[in-house]
C-alpha positions, 0 to 999 in steps of 0.5 A: 071107802075101802082099798084092797092091798095085795099081801101074801097069806102069811103076812095077812095072818101075822097082821091079824094075830098082832092086831088081835093081841093088841085088841085092835082091828087090822086097820087100827093096828096098821095105823098105829104102825104108821104113827096113829093115822092121819090127824091134823093138828090145828094151831091156836091164834095165840100159838100163831101170834107167838110164832110170828113174834119170834120170827120178827125178833129173829129178823131184827138181829144183824146177821152176816150174809153167807158168801156167794161161794158157800161150799160144803167145806164151809159147813164141815170145816169152818174157818174160825 
């Protein structure tokens, strides 16, 4: 699949020059500017188990609930 982007000739030339200087195609260069493309990282079973154990550990802690009228002032000017 390909797409057409409308950019002016000066920008197209600049992208082409910079991509060439990096030894990349314009597509690869644009992806590098966006953070390396769209790659999804999978989570291993052990990482998921560790995360769930951490969440369960946090859930066991006694935490005082927030007041019903919690405000921005409470965040920036806590009353210790």
